[in-house]
C-alpha positions, -999 to +999 in steps of 0.1 A: +660-095+599+633-111+577+607-090+560+572-088+573+545-100+551+534-065+544+570-056+532+573-082+506+577-070+471+546-063+449+553-048+414+588-036+422+606-058+397+628-039+373+618-058+342+644-086+346+633-117+328+646-153+331+634-179+306+625-210+326+627-243+308+630-267+338+618-271+374+655-268+385+658-234+368+626-222+384+638-234+419+671-215+414+652-183+406+630-187+436+660-194+459+678-163+446+647-142+453+643-155+487+679-149+496+676-114+480+648-108+505+669-122+534+644-149+541+653-183+554+635-213+540+616-216+573+605-180+570+592-185+536+574-217+546+557-198+574+547-169+553+535-192+525+515-214+550+534-245+538+560-269+551+597-264+551+601-297+530+580-280+503+604-251+501+634-274+500+619-295+472+608-264+453+643-249+454+659-282+444+636-283+413+613-312+422+591-315+391+561-330+408+551-301+432+517-287+433+515-259+408+492-236+427+513-237+457+544-228+436+524-199+420+513-187+455+549-187+468+561-169+437+535-143+441+545-139+478+581-134+467+572-107+441+576-131+412+552-139+385+548-163+355+544-148+320+536-172+291+545-160+257+555-176+223+592-184+223+613-162+200+619-179+167+653-189+157+668-172+128+677-194+098+713-186+102+715-199+138+702-233+128 
């Protein structure tokens, strides 16, 4: 049974981090989290007040989606974006 909107995760993430370097990678993370929460794409579309086509495109990694909608859905799923400077490569790994 899908979670109710008041049962969706907020601040419960265990510190797992996934570097995202493409819209496809972001879509995969969002899909995994949706499935972890036992939500169907239609459930997420309804909770996020968006169309099912948007969820499908997002999970497939469509690069031209509206950023604020993506951020809103990530927030709804208990995910967040953190921007930081990339770790530098050591001279030996070049």
